[in-house]
Backbone as ProteinMPNN parsed JSONL, in Angstrom:
{"seq_chain_A": "MGLLAATAALITASPGIAAPVQYYASPAFAGAPAPFSKAVRVGDVLYFSAVIGRSADGKVTGGIDTQTRAAMDDIGATLNTSGSG", "coords_chain_A": {"N_chain_A": [[43.418, -14.708, 27.551], [43.938, -11.841, 29.37], [46.528, -10.531, 31.605], [45.538, -9.096, 33.82], [42.895, -10.065, 33.897], [43.384, -12.757, 34.377], [44.632, -12.627, 36.888], [42.536, -11.569, 38.349], [40.72, -13.614, 38.09], [42.077, -15.719, 39.386], [42.17, -14.664, 42.011], [39.539, -14.512, 42.642], [38.814, -17.189, 42.457], [40.134, -18.302, 44.592], [40.097, -20.038, 47.654], [38.139, -18.872, 50.327], [38.192, -16.195, 49.628], [36.098, -13.769, 48.549], [35.708, -11.834, 46.313], [34.06, -9.416, 44.328], [34.192, -9.071, 40.777], [34.71, -6.632, 38.374], [34.706, -5.574, 34.927], [35.96, -3.109, 32.833], [35.46, -2.025, 29.771], [37.758, -1.53, 27.031], [38.131, 1.185, 24.557], [37.227, 0.84, 21.078], [39.612, 0.192, 18.531], [40.374, 1.316, 15.412], [37.906, 0.585, 14.612], [37.671, -2.043, 15.522], [37.093, -4.094, 18.402], [38.973, -3.763, 21.389], [41.321, -6.199, 22.624], [41.45, -6.39, 25.369], [40.788, -5.393, 28.762], [40.153, -2.103, 29.88], [40.292, -1.45, 32.499], [40.035, -3.282, 35.661], [38.118, -4.123, 38.318], [38.657, -5.532, 41.461], [37.133, -6.455, 44.105], [37.753, -3.87, 46.277], [39.839, -2.73, 44.876], [41.086, -1.154, 42.013], [42.437, -1.934, 38.958], [44.474, -0.832, 36.443], [45.04, -1.012, 32.821], [46.983, -0.706, 29.877], [47.174, 2.133, 29.565], [47.76, 4.765, 27.804], [49.192, 7.639, 26.21], [47.088, 8.732, 24.205], [45.281, 10.366, 21.659], [41.703, 11.397, 21.191], [41.08, 10.111, 18.804], [42.5, 7.924, 18.781], [45.146, 8.015, 18.081], [48.687, 8.491, 18.862], [50.032, 11.455, 19.583], [51.872, 14.546, 19.581], [54.184, 15.837, 22.197], [55.798, 14.678, 25.155], [54.391, 16.162, 27.179], [51.764, 16.432, 26.06], [51.036, 13.814, 25.71], [51.168, 12.746, 28.314], [49.229, 14.257, 29.613], [46.99, 13.309, 28.163], [46.996, 10.664, 28.936], [46.536, 10.849, 31.724], [44.036, 12.14, 31.721], [42.544, 9.999, 30.537], [42.773, 8.086, 32.637], [41.45, 9.484, 34.64], [38.876, 9.609, 33.527], [38.223, 6.892, 33.497], [38.273, 6.414, 36.238], [36.04, 7.992, 36.987], [33.976, 6.7, 35.602], [33.985, 4.227, 36.898], [33.048, 4.95, 39.329], [34.888, 5.78, 41.163], [36.013, 8.214, 41.095]], "CA_chain_A": [[43.091, -13.966, 28.773], [44.928, -10.833, 29.834], [47.141, -10.743, 32.854], [44.613, -8.662, 34.796], [41.737, -10.879, 33.987], [43.868, -13.974, 34.967], [44.838, -12.291, 38.277], [41.154, -11.468, 38.983], [40.064, -15.02, 38.103], [42.769, -16.416, 40.388], [41.804, -14.174, 43.292], [38.149, -14.85, 42.87], [38.764, -18.626, 42.639], [40.893, -18.695, 45.766], [39.231, -20.316, 48.757], [38.059, -17.881, 51.367], [38.153, -14.823, 49.064], [34.8, -13.568, 47.695], [35.735, -10.408, 45.821], [33.411, -9.244, 43.038], [35.046, -8.654, 39.741], [34.043, -5.826, 37.274], [35.614, -5.314, 33.851], [35.699, -1.827, 32.11], [36.0, -2.275, 28.322], [38.608, -0.536, 26.308], [37.491, 1.683, 23.381], [37.599, 0.177, 19.919], [40.707, 0.681, 17.737], [40.157, 1.204, 13.982], [36.585, -0.098, 14.451], [37.575, -3.399, 16.156], [37.088, -4.095, 19.855], [40.296, -4.063, 21.916], [41.355, -7.51, 23.149], [41.761, -6.383, 26.776], [39.974, -4.412, 29.581], [40.799, -0.834, 30.251], [40.451, -1.54, 33.919], [39.418, -4.366, 36.221], [37.962, -3.891, 39.765], [38.495, -6.725, 42.236], [36.751, -5.877, 45.479], [37.927, -2.417, 46.43], [41.001, -2.289, 44.179], [40.924, -0.915, 40.516], [43.654, -2.22, 38.238], [44.461, -0.303, 35.084], [45.73, -1.627, 31.815], [47.114, -0.118, 28.525], [46.903, 3.572, 29.636], [48.792, 5.386, 26.933], [48.757, 9.111, 25.87], [46.6, 8.842, 22.794], [44.144, 11.44, 21.466], [40.387, 10.842, 21.048], [41.025, 9.336, 17.57], [43.375, 6.712, 18.976], [46.625, 8.223, 17.669], [49.618, 9.016, 19.775], [50.51, 12.632, 19.021], [52.474, 15.574, 20.454], [55.284, 15.451, 22.943], [55.488, 14.104, 26.467], [53.313, 16.857, 27.967], [50.485, 16.19, 25.517], [50.81, 12.398, 26.012], [50.96, 12.581, 29.738], [47.848, 14.92, 29.843], [45.982, 12.466, 27.615], [46.946, 9.442, 29.761], [45.861, 11.198, 33.007], [42.57, 12.289, 31.445], [42.0, 8.659, 30.41], [42.629, 7.52, 33.984], [40.341, 10.242, 35.348], [37.547, 9.144, 32.975], [37.852, 5.525, 33.976], [37.891, 6.519, 37.682], [34.648, 8.504, 37.096], [33.096, 5.634, 35.209], [33.987, 3.203, 37.922], [32.554, 5.409, 40.589], [35.888, 6.068, 42.164], [36.544, 9.562, 40.811]], "C_chain_A": [[44.231, -13.095, 29.129], [45.448, -11.094, 31.236], [46.147, -10.242, 34.041], [43.468, -9.535, 34.973], [42.173, -12.278, 34.589], [44.055, -13.758, 36.489], [43.4, -12.273, 38.944], [40.52, -12.792, 39.12], [40.761, -15.807, 39.151], [42.342, -15.98, 41.827], [40.311, -14.58, 43.566], [37.893, -16.382, 42.994], [39.42, -19.189, 43.873], [39.922, -18.916, 46.905], [39.2, -19.249, 49.763], [38.01, -16.368, 50.889], [36.985, -14.727, 48.118], [34.777, -12.143, 47.198], [35.009, -10.421, 44.544], [34.323, -8.676, 42.041], [34.244, -7.861, 38.681], [35.06, -5.488, 36.28], [35.048, -3.996, 33.222], [36.317, -1.973, 30.789], [36.729, -1.126, 27.865], [37.803, -0.055, 25.017], [38.033, 0.84, 22.159], [38.725, 0.881, 19.155], [40.46, 0.346, 16.302], [38.918, 0.332, 13.782], [36.535, -1.481, 15.066], [37.676, -3.241, 17.655], [38.475, -4.471, 20.352], [40.281, -5.443, 22.641], [41.673, -7.563, 24.674], [40.783, -5.377, 27.469], [40.805, -3.276, 29.871], [41.153, -0.882, 31.716], [39.638, -2.706, 34.473], [39.349, -4.042, 37.725], [37.742, -5.234, 40.403], [38.306, -6.255, 43.533], [36.937, -4.333, 45.476], [39.164, -1.886, 45.593], [40.677, -2.244, 42.644], [42.292, -1.004, 39.868], [43.593, -1.658, 36.88], [45.401, -1.054, 34.095], [45.85, -0.708, 30.561], [46.716, 1.42, 28.644], [48.085, 4.203, 28.904], [48.322, 6.776, 26.487], [48.31, 9.251, 24.421], [45.501, 9.92, 22.749], [42.807, 10.639, 21.261], [40.188, 9.901, 19.827], [41.929, 8.129, 17.63], [44.804, 6.91, 18.683], [47.425, 8.892, 18.792], [50.225, 10.237, 19.073], [51.15, 13.554, 20.04], [53.628, 15.023, 21.298], [54.835, 14.804, 24.278], [54.465, 14.811, 27.279], [51.919, 16.528, 27.451], [50.057, 14.741, 25.852], [50.447, 12.143, 27.456], [49.556, 13.105, 30.119], [46.759, 13.98, 29.408], [45.821, 11.157, 28.471], [46.245, 9.732, 31.065], [44.448, 11.464, 32.801], [41.906, 10.995, 31.225], [41.768, 7.969, 31.809], [41.555, 8.181, 34.727], [38.978, 9.797, 34.784], [37.188, 7.813, 33.467], [37.548, 5.553, 35.528], [36.471, 6.97, 37.826], [33.692, 7.343, 36.692], [32.888, 4.584, 36.189], [33.378, 3.619, 39.218], [33.648, 5.724, 41.631], [36.537, 7.483, 42.043], [35.908, 10.633, 41.581]], "O_chain_A": [[45.376, -13.544, 29.19], [44.819, -11.842, 31.984], [45.993, -10.907, 35.066], [43.054, -9.766, 36.109], [41.354, -12.906, 35.26], [43.674, -14.618, 37.283], [43.166, -12.91, 39.972], [39.862, -13.091, 40.116], [40.071, -16.572, 39.826], [42.18, -16.813, 42.719], [39.967, -14.949, 44.688], [36.886, -16.803, 43.563], [39.298, -20.375, 44.179], [39.024, -18.103, 47.124], [40.271, -18.715, 50.052], [37.811, -15.449, 51.683], [36.864, -15.42, 47.108], [33.937, -11.341, 47.606], [35.245, -11.296, 43.71], [35.177, -7.86, 42.387], [33.24, -8.347, 38.16], [36.183, -5.142, 36.645], [33.836, -3.816, 33.106], [37.539, -2.04, 30.656], [36.461, 0.033, 28.181], [36.95, -0.771, 24.493], [39.107, 0.241, 22.215], [38.757, 2.111, 19.153], [40.34, -0.835, 15.978], [38.882, -0.536, 12.91], [35.454, -2.066, 15.135], [38.315, -2.298, 18.121], [39.098, -5.388, 19.816], [39.254, -5.788, 23.227], [42.094, -8.593, 25.201], [40.064, -4.631, 26.805], [42.01, -3.395, 30.088], [42.211, -0.399, 32.121], [38.653, -3.106, 33.852], [40.367, -3.726, 38.342], [36.848, -5.993, 40.03], [39.224, -5.673, 44.109], [36.289, -3.629, 44.702], [39.457, -0.692, 45.638], [40.083, -3.169, 42.089], [43.197, -0.237, 40.197], [42.658, -2.007, 36.159], [46.408, -1.639, 34.495], [44.894, -0.005, 30.234], [45.947, 1.889, 27.805], [49.232, 4.16, 29.35], [47.117, 7.015, 26.41], [49.008, 9.784, 23.56], [44.909, 10.278, 23.767], [42.8, 9.411, 21.176], [39.3, 9.05, 19.802], [42.098, 7.407, 16.647], [45.625, 6.05, 19.004], [46.92, 9.724, 19.547], [50.882, 10.068, 18.046], [50.984, 13.357, 21.243], [54.01, 13.865, 21.132], [53.672, 14.45, 24.473], [53.717, 14.167, 28.014], [50.987, 16.359, 28.238], [48.911, 14.476, 26.216], [49.513, 11.4, 27.756], [48.814, 12.454, 30.855], [45.749, 13.815, 30.092], [44.721, 10.647, 28.685], [45.416, 8.929, 31.492], [43.645, 11.054, 33.639], [40.77, 10.832, 31.671], [40.722, 7.377, 32.075], [40.783, 7.507, 35.409], [38.027, 9.634, 35.548], [36.039, 7.554, 33.824], [36.693, 4.817, 36.022], [35.735, 6.443, 38.66], [32.717, 7.067, 37.392], [31.78, 4.069, 36.346], [33.193, 2.801, 40.119], [33.363, 5.907, 42.814], [37.452, 7.851, 42.779], [36.269, 11.8, 41.428]]}, "name": "protein", "num_of_chains": 1, "seq": "MGLLAATAALITASPGIAAPVQYYASPAFAGAPAPFSKAVRVGDVLYFSAVIGRSADGKVTGGIDTQTRAAMDDIGATLNTSGSG"}
């Protein structure tokens, strides 16, 4: 279990806290599913995991400008998917 999933499980298992948990799956790498969630929403908070500047084919290319743009685009897409964008 990843750190975000463990944190979400701990929060939701705590007495007096009833926050719904939603997981947003990461894209597959080399045809295999990723062993972590791209993001986890606990109540009104969205936690991100493994945001790196990779291209659509999963490779890290280019310099810091290209990688930063790719990471921010990935965050934006996740925000839109989660209804927060």
